[in-house]
GUMARTI-53551 format. One record per residue (C-alpha): x, y, z. Coordinates in pm, 1 decimal. Layout:
N
u  v  w
X  Y  Z
...
//
This chain:
809
u  v  w
10208.4  5801.8  10833.2
10212.2  5556.5  11099.0
10317.0  5526.1  11452.7
10589.7  5269.5  11535.9
10694.0  5127.1  11828.7
11006.0  4900.6  11938.2
11143.4  4801.4  12266.8
11036.4  5097.6  12515.2
11040.1  5357.2  12225.5
10751.9  5477.0  11994.1
10828.7  5695.8  11675.0
10529.9  5932.3  11551.0
10630.1  6012.2  11175.5
10314.1  6234.9  11148.8
10429.8  6453.4  11437.1
10810.9  6386.2  11387.6
10819.9  6291.6  11736.2
11034.7  6006.0  11910.6
10911.0  5913.2  12277.2
11036.0  5675.8  12520.3
10825.8  5564.9  12799.8
10631.1  5862.0  12809.4
10868.8  6108.3  12790.7
10979.4  6309.4  12463.1
11356.9  6259.1  12331.3
11488.0  6547.5  12174.9
11621.0  6457.6  11832.9
11713.0  6719.4  11580.3
11556.4  6735.2  11238.7
11803.5  6546.1  11057.8
11865.1  6280.0  11289.8
11501.0  6218.0  11320.5
11475.0  6189.6  10953.5
11754.1  5958.5  10938.6
11615.9  5733.6  11210.1
11268.3  5737.5  11026.1
11422.6  5630.0  10691.9
11600.2  5332.3  10834.1
11294.7  5222.6  11037.5
11080.1  5248.9  10707.9
11323.2  5062.9  10519.6
11365.3  4807.1  10754.5
11466.0  4454.1  10625.0
11712.6  4573.2  10399.0
12060.7  4719.3  10418.8
12105.3  5111.8  10338.0
12382.4  5239.9  10138.2
12548.2  5557.4  10271.4
12493.9  5716.8  9940.3
12122.3  5603.2  9960.0
12110.9  5769.1  10303.9
12266.1  6081.2  10228.8
12033.5  6149.4  9907.8
11721.9  6044.6  10120.2
11789.8  6250.2  10433.8
12030.2  6546.7  10280.8
11894.4  6550.8  9927.6
12251.0  6585.9  9817.7
12566.9  6364.6  9729.5
12799.6  6599.4  9890.9
12748.1  6504.5  10300.0
13086.9  6412.1  10403.6
13103.9  6054.1  10606.0
13202.4  6223.7  10936.6
12878.6  6407.4  10904.2
12678.5  6081.2  10845.5
12883.0  5919.3  11150.5
12764.0  6205.8  11378.3
12419.7  6182.6  11274.5
12398.9  5800.0  11316.9
12574.5  5850.9  11632.7
12278.3  6082.3  11785.7
12022.2  5822.1  11647.1
12179.6  5538.0  11874.4
12201.2  5757.2  12148.8
11855.0  5871.2  12124.6
11732.2  5525.7  12131.9
11987.4  5363.2  12363.9
12176.9  5161.3  12096.7
12507.5  5240.8  12212.1
12621.2  4920.6  12396.8
12876.0  4667.2  12252.1
12577.7  4458.0  12087.7
12376.0  4689.5  11881.5
11998.3  4610.8  11896.0
11840.9  4856.3  11627.3
12120.0  5011.9  11397.4
12369.6  4747.9  11266.5
12653.7  4885.5  11058.2
12726.3  4716.2  10760.7
13128.0  4741.2  10688.3
13192.2  4933.0  10364.3
12873.1  4987.2  10277.8
12620.4  5140.7  10542.4
12347.1  5070.8  10785.3
12079.4  4829.3  10840.2
11775.1  4858.4  11103.7
11750.4  4504.9  11281.6
11517.8  4577.7  11572.1
11174.0  4447.8  11579.7
10901.4  4699.7  11534.9
10491.7  4731.0  11542.1
10355.4  4979.8  11309.5
10009.7  5116.5  11373.2
9877.8  5301.6  11106.3
9761.1  5684.9  11136.5
9465.0  5774.5  11321.4
9100.7  5747.1  11116.0
8979.7  6033.0  10941.5
8732.3  6298.4  11143.3
8362.2  6169.0  11211.9
8240.4  6349.9  10916.9
8483.1  6208.9  10660.6
8460.6  5870.1  10807.9
8087.0  5886.9  10759.1
8111.2  5895.9  10408.7
8090.4  5550.9  10200.7
8430.8  5379.8  10167.1
8659.5  5406.5  9865.5
8444.4  5707.5  9756.3
8649.4  5957.6  9581.8
8539.7  6298.8  9690.3
8447.7  6538.8  9368.0
8586.0  6828.0  9579.6
8928.5  6640.3  9579.9
8981.2  6645.6  9203.5
8933.6  6987.3  9157.8
9149.9  7051.9  9475.1
9412.5  6865.7  9322.9
9411.4  6995.4  8974.9
9437.3  7360.5  9152.6
9711.8  7256.9  9331.1
9918.0  7134.1  9052.3
9847.2  7468.4  8850.2
9973.9  7650.0  9154.5
10277.4  7425.8  9195.3
10343.4  7448.2  8833.5
10316.0  7833.3  8848.1
10572.4  7870.6  9160.5
10824.9  7636.3  8961.5
10826.2  7862.7  8658.3
10880.7  8156.7  8924.5
11156.0  7961.8  9095.5
11306.5  7889.0  8720.3
11269.0  8226.3  8645.1
11425.6  8343.5  8943.3
11742.7  8104.7  8929.0
11832.6  8228.8  8608.6
11947.1  8581.5  8805.1
12285.0  8576.8  8946.9
12357.0  8690.5  9290.9
12101.0  8684.1  9582.8
11836.6  8954.8  9567.6
11828.5  9036.2  9929.8
12174.5  9094.5  9956.6
12174.6  9329.1  9649.0
11876.8  9550.1  9790.6
12097.0  9575.8  10112.9
12413.6  9632.1  9936.2
12244.2  9900.8  9757.8
12078.2  10068.7  10026.1
12400.5  10090.4  10192.2
12597.9  10251.7  9894.9
12381.8  10488.1  9868.2
12383.3  10594.8  10222.4
12759.3  10616.9  10269.7
12796.3  10762.3  9915.9
12952.3  10490.0  9742.4
13193.1  10373.9  10011.0
13064.0  10057.3  10104.3
13292.0  9720.4  10004.5
13200.5  9344.5  10059.2
13291.4  9226.0  10370.2
13385.1  8869.4  10223.9
13100.2  8730.8  10476.5
12918.1  8433.1  10307.2
12524.9  8469.5  10312.9
12325.7  8178.1  10309.1
11983.2  8156.9  10213.4
11703.9  7982.9  10395.1
11535.7  7671.0  10244.9
11318.2  7764.5  9945.3
10946.4  7841.8  10043.1
10702.0  7554.5  9909.1
10377.1  7697.2  9726.2
10114.2  7646.8  10001.7
9802.9  7441.0  9911.5
9537.3  7652.9  9764.5
9294.2  7764.6  10031.2
8947.4  7921.0  9970.4
8901.2  8283.7  10072.3
8583.0  8418.7  10230.4
8588.9  8800.4  10174.5
8453.4  9055.5  10421.9
8089.8  9102.7  10417.8
7927.7  9367.9  10166.4
7616.4  9539.8  10345.7
7363.3  9732.1  10192.7
7390.2  10131.6  10272.9
7235.9  10196.8  10591.4
7172.6  9849.6  10708.4
7336.1  9627.8  10966.7
7616.7  9698.4  11239.8
7998.7  9762.8  11144.6
8089.8  9417.7  11328.2
7899.9  9213.1  11065.8
8175.1  9292.3  10780.2
8429.3  9086.4  10977.6
8219.9  8891.8  11210.5
7985.0  8733.5  10956.4
8279.9  8656.0  10750.2
8476.5  8472.2  11027.2
8166.0  8285.8  11097.6
8108.0  8158.1  10744.0
8496.5  8083.3  10709.6
8468.1  7866.3  11047.4
8126.7  7684.2  10911.8
8301.8  7598.8  10599.2
8605.6  7480.2  10780.0
8420.9  7258.7  11000.6
8268.9  7097.0  10674.8
8640.0  7012.8  10578.8
8668.4  7295.4  10331.5
9036.8  7410.3  10330.3
8996.9  7841.6  10419.9
9260.3  8066.4  10473.1
9243.1  8210.1  10853.9
9032.0  8499.9  10873.8
9295.4  8725.8  11049.1
9502.0  8654.4  10739.7
9219.4  8776.1  10521.4
9178.0  9098.3  10734.9
9554.4  9180.1  10694.4
9550.8  9132.8  10319.3
9224.6  9375.3  10256.0
9363.5  9610.8  10482.6
9506.2  9799.0  10184.1
9147.7  9853.0  10006.0
8890.8  10128.6  10080.4
8618.2  9909.9  10186.8
8354.5  10210.5  10041.8
8571.7  10248.1  9702.5
8712.0  9889.4  9625.7
8457.9  9639.5  9439.5
8453.9  9275.3  9517.4
8586.4  9208.3  9180.7
8913.7  9409.9  9223.5
8991.5  9288.2  9558.2
8960.9  8933.0  9429.0
9208.5  8974.8  9152.0
9456.2  9132.8  9346.1
9424.4  8848.1  9625.5
9422.0  8582.0  9355.2
9775.1  8740.2  9200.3
9908.8  8754.1  9552.9
9785.1  8402.8  9719.6
9673.0  8150.2  9454.3
9379.2  8050.0  9613.9
9131.9  7754.4  9526.9
8827.8  8008.2  9543.3
8746.3  8346.6  9643.5
8416.4  8395.4  9777.4
8197.5  8720.6  9838.5
7954.3  8753.6  10074.3
7628.4  8999.2  10086.2
7418.0  9062.9  10332.3
7103.2  9245.5  10333.2
6778.8  9309.2  10541.9
6455.4  9178.3  10418.7
6086.6  9150.4  10543.3
6170.6  8784.2  10725.7
6486.8  8925.5  10868.0
6852.8  8866.7  10669.1
6958.5  8720.0  10380.2
7314.2  8633.3  10301.1
7463.9  8519.3  9961.5
7787.8  8339.6  9899.2
7871.9  8400.6  9544.6
8198.1  8291.9  9339.1
8458.3  8546.8  9224.3
8726.9  8321.7  9155.0
8805.0  7959.5  9123.8
8718.7  7646.7  8872.6
8358.8  7668.2  8680.9
8132.0  7631.5  8782.1
8138.3  7838.8  9081.6
7938.4  7732.1  9340.2
7707.0  7954.9  9528.3
7524.0  7962.4  9896.0
7211.8  8136.5  10012.0
7085.0  8138.4  10383.9
6766.4  8337.7  10529.8
6696.4  8375.4  10887.2
6556.1  8615.4  11136.2
6915.3  8697.3  11280.4
7217.6  8768.3  11051.6
7436.9  8519.3  11214.8
7181.4  8251.5  11146.8
7170.4  8307.0  10815.6
7519.6  8306.1  10764.4
7544.2  7971.0  10872.8
7270.3  7859.5  10668.4
7430.1  8019.0  10354.7
7748.7  7827.2  10460.4
7582.1  7493.3  10484.3
7409.9  7568.2  10152.9
7739.7  7640.0  9986.1
7910.5  7320.6  10135.9
7641.3  7096.9  10030.0
7689.4  7223.7  9665.5
8052.2  7124.1  9694.3
7926.0  6792.4  9796.0
8061.6  6840.1  10160.3
7894.6  6764.5  10483.8
7777.7  7090.1  10652.5
7829.3  7116.7  11032.5
7438.0  7182.2  11084.5
7275.9  7178.8  11416.6
7098.3  7439.6  11632.1
7326.2  7519.4  11937.3
7042.6  7694.2  12132.6
6978.8  8046.2  12215.4
7226.1  8104.8  12456.3
7498.7  7949.0  12269.4
7391.8  8136.5  11963.8
7392.3  8480.3  12150.2
7722.0  8391.7  12269.3
7860.2  8294.8  11927.1
7718.0  8651.0  11785.2
7916.6  8845.0  12095.2
8246.8  8633.5  12003.3
8214.5  8728.2  11660.5
8166.1  9116.9  11742.1
8503.2  9089.5  11982.8
8712.3  8934.4  11720.6
8571.3  9200.9  11453.1
8683.0  9452.7  11717.9
9016.6  9280.2  11791.5
9143.5  9245.0  11424.0
9035.4  9634.2  11390.1
9280.6  9692.4  11685.5
8968.7  9838.8  11881.1
9060.6  9679.5  12224.8
8865.8  9902.2  12433.1
8560.2  9834.1  12225.4
8625.7  9452.2  12270.9
8631.3  9485.7  12604.1
8336.6  9680.5  12658.8
8150.6  9415.3  12471.7
8292.3  9117.4  12665.9
8218.5  9301.1  13007.1
7880.9  9400.8  12907.0
7756.2  9042.5  12829.7
7952.9  8905.3  13164.3
7627.1  8875.1  13321.7
7497.5  8651.5  13060.8
7793.6  8450.9  12965.9
8044.3  8566.3  13235.5
8090.3  8162.1  13328.0
8135.4  8059.1  12961.6
8506.0  7965.8  12913.6
8536.6  8130.3  12542.6
8411.2  8448.9  12675.5
8659.4  8461.8  12959.2
8925.3  8333.6  12690.2
8864.4  8639.4  12493.5
8865.3  8893.1  12784.7
9230.7  8771.0  12872.7
9325.0  8770.9  12542.2
9224.2  9164.2  12502.4
9402.3  9215.8  12804.7
9667.8  9071.2  12633.5
9694.8  9231.0  12288.3
9630.5  9572.6  12496.1
9942.1  9496.5  12677.8
9818.1  9450.2  13016.6
10058.4  9166.6  13065.4
10017.0  9077.3  13422.6
9639.2  9110.3  13430.1
9617.1  8871.9  13116.0
9862.9  8646.9  13315.7
9636.7  8581.0  13604.2
9342.2  8545.1  13363.2
9492.6  8279.7  13173.5
9592.7  8091.6  13487.1
9255.9  8118.3  13645.8
9125.0  7941.6  13305.6
9354.8  7683.0  13337.7
9206.4  7600.0  13679.7
8878.6  7516.8  13507.2
8817.9  7123.3  13491.3
8557.7  7222.4  13191.8
8858.5  7351.1  12998.2
8984.9  6990.7  12928.6
8694.2  6925.0  12733.6
8791.2  7163.2  12450.8
9130.3  7090.7  12315.2
9153.2  7370.0  12101.8
9064.8  7627.3  12332.7
9246.3  7477.1  12602.6
9584.8  7520.7  12349.4
9490.3  7906.3  12311.9
9507.3  7938.9  12693.7
9817.3  7783.3  12701.7
9942.6  7992.5  12431.4
9852.2  8291.5  12589.5
10028.2  8237.5  12894.8
10319.2  8141.7  12747.5
10324.6  8460.4  12532.1
10304.1  8658.8  12837.0
10597.3  8474.4  13008.8
10794.3  8521.1  12722.6
10708.2  8899.6  12772.4
10805.9  8881.0  13103.0
11130.4  8678.4  13009.7
11050.2  8375.6  13191.4
11169.6  8140.6  12915.4
11137.9  7812.0  13121.1
10761.1  7893.1  13230.6
10701.9  7959.5  12863.2
10827.4  7651.7  12769.4
10643.4  7469.4  13001.1
10326.2  7630.4  12857.6
10394.4  7579.5  12499.1
10460.5  7218.2  12543.9
10130.6  7151.3  12708.5
9967.3  7310.6  12427.2
10184.4  7042.4  12183.1
10088.0  6775.6  12426.3
9704.3  6854.7  12406.3
9732.1  6887.3  12018.4
9902.5  6572.6  11949.1
9748.3  6397.7  11638.8
9572.4  6697.5  11528.9
9377.7  6650.4  11236.5
9163.7  6955.8  11156.8
9268.4  7261.5  11002.1
9194.7  7489.0  11328.5
9409.3  7210.6  11534.0
9691.7  7203.6  11326.6
9726.6  7559.3  11284.2
9724.4  7605.2  11665.3
9981.6  7332.1  11689.7
10199.9  7511.6  11449.1
10155.9  7834.0  11682.6
10241.4  7660.0  11978.2
10557.3  7449.3  11833.2
10646.4  7799.3  11689.9
10608.3  7951.1  12034.0
10811.3  7657.8  12194.6
11091.2  7676.5  11974.4
11133.3  8073.9  12047.7
11143.2  7967.9  12445.2
11379.4  7728.9  12371.1
11611.2  7934.6  12174.4
11645.8  8202.3  12443.8
11717.0  7880.6  12682.2
11973.1  7795.9  12429.9
11825.3  7449.0  12365.6
11901.1  7527.5  11984.2
11894.9  7190.5  11860.8
11534.3  7132.7  11975.2
11435.9  7446.2  11905.5
11534.3  7386.3  11505.6
11318.1  7058.2  11546.6
11018.3  7254.4  11674.2
11058.7  7491.2  11381.3
11065.4  7251.2  11139.8
10731.8  7072.5  11242.9
10573.0  7429.8  11297.7
10636.3  7501.1  10933.0
10475.3  7175.5  10825.9
10176.2  7262.4  11029.6
10151.9  7641.5  10927.2
10192.4  7552.0  10575.9
9908.3  7317.5  10598.9
9688.4  7553.6  10770.6
9774.0  7839.9  10532.5
9845.3  8099.4  10833.1
10070.9  8310.9  10641.8
10126.5  8562.0  10929.3
10221.0  8291.5  11172.0
10444.5  8199.0  10889.6
10604.1  8528.8  10883.8
10666.7  8489.0  11265.0
10808.6  8162.4  11219.3
11062.4  8319.0  11001.7
11160.1  8564.4  11234.2
11214.9  8326.7  11509.5
11427.4  8086.1  11284.6
11655.1  8422.5  11197.3
11665.8  8499.3  11561.8
11784.6  8167.7  11649.3
12084.0  8200.9  11383.7
12148.4  8514.9  11567.1
12161.3  8382.8  11893.1
12426.2  8144.6  11759.9
12618.2  8416.1  11639.9
12565.6  8399.8  11287.1
12402.2  8750.8  11136.4
12460.4  8623.0  10804.6
12246.4  8297.1  10812.3
11988.6  8487.7  10992.4
11938.1  8775.3  10759.9
11764.2  8595.6  10473.8
11490.6  8467.1  10711.2
11431.1  8812.9  10857.8
11402.3  8963.0  10488.8
11153.2  8676.0  10391.2
10954.3  8734.8  10738.6
10945.9  9147.6  10608.5
10852.1  9058.0  10296.2
10572.0  8829.9  10400.0
10438.6  9046.4  10659.4
10433.9  9352.3  10416.7
10250.4  9144.4  10144.2
9954.7  9096.5  10445.7
10004.7  9465.6  10579.9
10087.7  9300.9  10902.6
10242.8  9558.5  11148.6
10375.7  9346.3  11427.0
10557.9  9079.5  11231.3
10697.4  9318.9  10986.7
10804.5  9573.8  11258.5
10969.1  9302.8  11433.8
11135.7  9192.7  11115.1
11271.1  9498.2  11009.4
11438.9  9550.8  11370.0
11602.8  9216.2  11327.7
11725.9  9317.3  10988.3
11873.4  9614.4  11121.8
12038.1  9424.3  11409.1
12180.6  9152.3  11154.9
12333.3  9447.5  10968.4
12483.3  9586.1  11251.9
12641.6  9233.1  11336.0
12747.8  9250.5  10974.7
12908.7  9568.3  11027.0
12679.5  9757.9  10792.2
12534.0  10024.8  11000.0
12439.5  10260.1  10729.1
12231.4  9973.8  10577.2
12097.5  9920.2  10912.5
11983.0  10264.7  10944.1
11835.2  10259.5  10590.4
11572.7  10039.5  10778.0
11478.5  10334.1  11035.0
11250.4  10521.2  10767.5
11017.9  10226.4  10744.7
11067.6  10124.2  11101.6
10945.8  10498.7  11235.7
10640.2  10470.0  10968.0
10519.3  10144.6  11117.8
10595.1  10258.0  11493.4
10365.0  10536.5  11424.5
10053.1  10294.1  11361.8
10168.7  10103.8  11679.2
9971.6  10165.7  12028.5
10113.2  9897.2  12264.7
10356.1  10062.1  12493.9
10566.6  9769.1  12537.3
10630.5  9716.9  12161.4
10687.3  10070.9  12118.8
10965.2  10057.2  12409.8
11161.9  9738.1  12248.0
11173.7  9913.8  11914.0
11308.6  10237.6  12014.3
11542.2  10080.8  12230.3
11660.7  9863.7  11959.3
11668.5  10182.5  11734.7
11881.0  10355.3  11971.2
12163.3  10090.6  11906.9
12127.5  10166.1  11522.2
12148.6  10553.1  11576.8
12423.2  10504.9  11820.1
12615.3  10252.3  11570.0
12613.3  10546.6  11297.2
12725.7  10819.3  11576.3
12358.6  11002.7  11572.5
12433.0  11043.1  11932.5
12210.4  11299.7  11999.4
11897.5  11135.5  11813.4
11976.0  10814.6  12030.5
11962.3  11021.9  12357.9
11657.9  11150.3  12273.2
11499.3  10821.8  12241.4
11666.8  10711.8  12566.0
11520.4  10991.3  12718.1
11167.2  10873.2  12605.8
11257.2  10532.3  12761.0
11322.5  10657.8  13087.7
11027.8  10923.4  13114.3
10752.4  10677.2  13016.4
10832.3  10313.7  13103.0
10566.7  10069.8  12964.4
10378.5  9859.1  13187.0
10469.8  9510.5  13287.1
10836.5  9589.5  13194.4
11035.4  9274.4  13315.9
11364.4  9304.9  13523.0
11549.9  9135.3  13259.8
11426.4  9360.9  13013.1
11474.7  9682.9  13230.2
11852.8  9561.0  13267.5
11886.3  9531.2  12887.9
11750.0  9863.7  12833.9
12008.6  10028.7  13097.4
12284.8  9825.5  12892.9
12154.7  9985.6  12572.5
12206.3  10329.2  12760.5
12551.4  10264.5  12911.7
12687.7  10143.6  12554.3
12529.3  10475.7  12430.1
12693.3  10682.0  12721.5
13034.5  10473.0  12647.1
13007.1  10599.9  12298.8
12949.0  10945.1  12391.0
13245.2  10993.3  12584.3
13074.1  10955.4  12943.9
13256.6  10652.7  13086.9
13134.2  10731.7  13435.9
12750.3  10747.1  13334.8
12841.0  10436.5  13136.3
12979.1  10238.0  13447.6
12695.7  10381.7  13649.5
12426.4  10258.5  13429.0
12610.7  9906.2  13368.9
12642.9  9822.4  13720.2
12271.1  9873.0  13785.2
12186.0  9658.0  13497.5
12384.9  9333.5  13604.0
12125.1  9169.6  13783.1
12029.0  8782.4  13848.9
11743.7  8826.4  13664.2
11939.5  8930.4  13340.5
12224.5  8670.4  13399.6
11966.9  8370.5  13410.0
11724.3  8498.5  13141.9
12022.8  8611.8  12884.2
12332.7  8533.0  12942.4
12496.6  8726.0  12668.5
12354.4  9030.5  12727.6
12455.7  9018.5  13105.3
12833.9  8959.1  12972.3
12762.9  9243.5  12720.3
12698.8  9452.4  13026.8
13008.4  9345.5  13226.9
13213.3  9415.4  12886.1
13069.5  9788.1  12901.3
13129.6  9812.4  13270.4
13489.1  9687.1  13253.6
13569.4  9913.3  12958.5
13408.3  10215.7  13114.8
13593.8  10164.6  13473.4
13934.4  10098.1  13259.7
13886.9  10445.1  13063.3
13841.0  10610.1  13403.3
14164.2  10473.5  13520.2
13976.3  10250.2  13767.9
14167.2  9947.1  13728.5
14086.4  9773.4  14039.8
13714.6  9814.7  13972.8
13804.4  9681.5  13632.4
13979.4  9384.8  13785.8
13688.5  9277.5  13987.8
13442.7  9260.4  13719.3
13738.2  9043.4  13527.3
13763.8  8823.0  13827.7
13395.4  8767.8  13834.2
13387.7  8660.8  13455.6
13688.8  8423.2  13511.9
13525.7  8244.2  13768.9
13228.2  8143.2  13569.9
13291.2  7842.6  13413.0
13186.2  7814.7  13032.6
12853.9  7602.7  12981.6
12866.3  7389.1  12658.9
12559.3  7598.2  12538.4
12734.4  7914.7  12556.7
12682.0  8133.1  12270.4
12995.3  8285.4  12076.3
12957.3  8630.3  12234.9
12966.0  8507.3  12588.4
13318.7  8331.5  12526.5
13455.5  8615.2  12304.7
13381.2  8900.2  12561.9
13489.6  8683.5  12854.0
13811.3  8619.9  12660.7
13877.1  8975.5  12593.5
13823.8  9064.6  12956.3
14086.1  8813.6  13086.3
14315.0  8934.4  12796.6
14299.6  9246.7  12896.6
14398.0  9182.3  13253.2
14676.1  8962.5  13188.4
14830.8  9240.5  12980.6
14788.6  9480.0  13323.6
14981.1  9205.2  13471.0
15238.4  9189.7  13208.8
15157.3  8827.7  13139.7
15200.8  8816.6  12791.7
15161.3  8450.5  12713.4
14820.9  8453.3  12910.5
14691.8  8749.4  12680.7
14806.7  8583.9  12388.9
14636.4  8276.2  12494.5
14320.9  8476.5  12571.7
14338.4  8667.8  12239.7
14336.3  8341.5  12069.1
14060.6  8194.6  12219.7
13852.1  8476.7  12149.6
13967.0  8507.2  11769.0
13837.9  8127.9  11727.4
13499.5  8184.7  11894.5
13447.1  8475.2  11664.1
13595.8  8335.0  11348.7
13390.5  7988.8  11366.1
13050.4  8155.0  11309.2
13215.7  8400.2  11080.2
13055.8  8675.5  11301.2
13212.2  9015.0  11148.6
13115.7  9228.7  11464.9
13287.5  9009.0  11704.4
13587.1  8948.8  11479.6
13614.9  9329.3  11479.6
13625.6  9366.2  11851.4
13900.7  9078.6  11910.0
14103.7  9230.7  11628.2
14094.8  9581.6  11767.2
14202.3  9464.1  12095.3
14462.9  9259.0  12003.8
14612.2  9498.1  11767.5
14622.6  9778.6  12019.6
14789.4  9549.0  12269.9
15068.8  9480.0  12001.6
15112.3  9842.2  11907.5
15154.8  9897.0  12242.7
15446.3  9649.6  12236.9
15610.7  9785.7  11940.5
15526.4  9466.9  11746.3
15392.9  9636.7  11467.1
15398.4  9409.2  11179.2
15201.5  9156.1  11384.6
14960.0  9440.2  11460.5
14907.8  9480.8  11099.5
14825.8  9120.7  11069.2
14588.3  9145.7  11333.7
14425.6  9444.9  11213.3
14394.0  9312.8  10871.7
14117.6  9070.9  10964.2
13918.4  9344.1  10983.2
14037.3  9585.0  10704.1
13777.1  9490.2  10458.5
13525.3  9659.1  10664.5
13716.6  9990.8  10706.4
13478.1  10164.1  10423.4
13158.4  10106.7  10607.1
13218.8  10061.5  10980.4
13362.8  10362.4  11185.7
13524.2  10101.7  11447.9
13717.0  9923.5  11181.8
13820.2  10248.9  11019.7
13955.1  10394.0  11339.5
14166.4  10050.7  11392.2
14341.4  10162.7  11047.1
14392.4  10479.5  11148.5
14536.5  10362.0  11489.2
14767.2  10117.8  11291.2
14858.6  10385.6  11032.0
14966.0  10603.6  11297.3
15157.0  10378.0  11478.2
15336.5  10276.9  11125.4
15385.7  10647.9  11067.0
15271.0  10598.4  10711.8
15155.0  10968.2  10625.7
14965.4  10887.6  10285.4
14789.1  10565.3  10447.4
14741.6  10761.8  10757.7
14574.1  11058.4  10547.2
14317.0  10823.3  10386.9
14222.9  10629.8  10681.2
14181.0  11005.1  10883.6
13943.2  11106.7  10615.8
13732.3  10780.1  10579.6
13703.2  10760.0  10982.1
13614.3  11116.3  11001.0
13332.7  11065.8  10731.6
13173.9  10754.5  10953.3
13249.6  10908.6  11288.2
12914.0  11120.2  11297.3
12920.3  11283.6  11629.9
13157.7  11057.4  11796.7
13489.1  11189.5  11905.7
13818.7  11052.1  11724.3
14090.4  11031.8  11951.4
14302.7  11343.1  11951.9
14614.3  11161.7  11959.6
14545.8  11004.2  11620.7
14458.8  11298.5  11424.9
14812.2  11420.3  11394.6
15102.9  11227.9  11264.7
15446.5  11197.7  11467.1
15711.1  11430.2  11354.6
15936.4  11144.2  11186.6
15641.0  11037.5  10978.2
15711.7  10903.1  10639.0
15544.0  10987.7  10325.5
15484.8  10641.5  10190.1
15586.1  10267.2  10319.5
//
């Protein structure tokens, strides 16, 4: 890896960043790969086929796609003038890099690594490389076995769930389901298990706190170690009193293919404490470590240092002093309480120690973080901001990044996405060039958070770039929990772009990864997102099939804000399945007990969820009232797609009441807003539908047809079934009213494939066959609609055919 400079630009191939005069230049992952490859191969012409193979990894990329990427590269580096200074086109062949560059090697290794004699091969490296080869071969065999199966496993599973739920009525929608990129087998890490204590000895915090202290000490010595929160999640399924170390180690070895697994035993002795590390899994001979001291934490450090020396690593060593040691012990107790979700106990520990260590930055950070974890968003935000005012914080890049993370996530919780992006960006900048395991992990977390903020700001290409870089950093650090959240966020990006079929595999992978680690919050988020994607794919029964698992997970959640978000999403799933009374009960809970720290934008979204439920329940007046109160500037700014959805609900509710002037006012407001280049399909589709409905009222058929056509084009571009159905239903209804039945059949036909699984699609087919007076087809459509209706009322006029109905058509 190297840093390359040309003119006023700098490209860092390790961090995958392009800079111009101190400002980072946004570049998509493909464009960055293309630019980096041309620079790396400077001095020769690169054929188009070679460039495609190097950047896309395949040979079927089109010439037009290559031209677009080259144009992005040229724009990014100001190479668009008549005289190209950097990328020269070689006619009928390809391209060549022609600018002069200065290359600087990657930064030197860390101080401890640099202290070793030059040219010496670390004995540990050979064993790790051998173990890594075994893991890759195992992963390769697994992937080859999987490749022999036909079809997509995820698609099969939720097809089966939906088929059972709909008594075999489900048919495929024809929507292509893409797969996320394959997950590379992570580099093997060492795992340190929770500490085994002799009966009646020690304190509860020591089991996890000493484990984390040993892991940190080994990591500082240069041994790749799985993050402690991942280990806590992995062992949560085992009974600490009943499961033996060998049983736990065997299960973890099968799940994670680690380099080593170390057990830890601590016991009180005459001189104080003795801590012993012993190998349970790994290449032979398995090393051990032993430490004895008056204090258990000091003994744990000595045992870790002894193990490091036996692995030919340089221990961190050093005596931090009594005060620092006391503070380290306190923080290990706090972490242990936090991992056990005992937030009140962690806060008591911190507050009791404030007199001794209240000015210590890491103590103040944990006070803010515990408030954040417990759902006290505003209090945590104020504490994080106060920490950033401390000049001393600049001396610890990792802690400073953690503070920026904490503040960024509180901003996300309050739907202030611009502020969140700024905080995550500061963390990324502060960790530039991160080399250590913890710093790389924090860099991955910061990039993941920034990608999420940028997604909500509709800066999609930049978000994709952040997610790609985050994956590299998190795979390097081995943080599987953060990778589960990353998959969730990548799926959410596809959802925002109107691509539920592309989002779904990411959500499934996130749920499976989180479930393997017994990680409550990531799995819950993934399950909710799976249900949302299935609704977008017009598979409401399959979405409802997720609810049992979601409810079981929700029973373990104490964070009120999380419970509120989950239940609001469950309302949508229940409503889509016609379970109106169950949905109403959840809505009542949301109204009766609002969570602390709910943002104005989030409150508005929940109002729209309630309005949509009221509209489906045949209460248009209530729906109009709720939607009108939700159309705030805060929602318009933070989530324009939800704002337009609220406008559409209000518009539809007013029309159903016959309040045409009120509906027209909403449509006029929509028409005055110019579409932004980053508008998501939902915004354009719903806006166009409102314009079409208004044109119909004014008798302007040409304008109505143009608006319907625009809506359909936007819905079909990402192939979004729910949007396609909404457009085809509105257009077909308009054509039926005009007596243009053959055209109505064609319009409704776009969503006919979903009529066996979606009430709205079945209702549209019923409407068409009623208009055609086709008794046989109408009877079938009526039965199908009644099966899917649940507690929804089918329009009475569609339940009886006209007298002139024909037997068949």
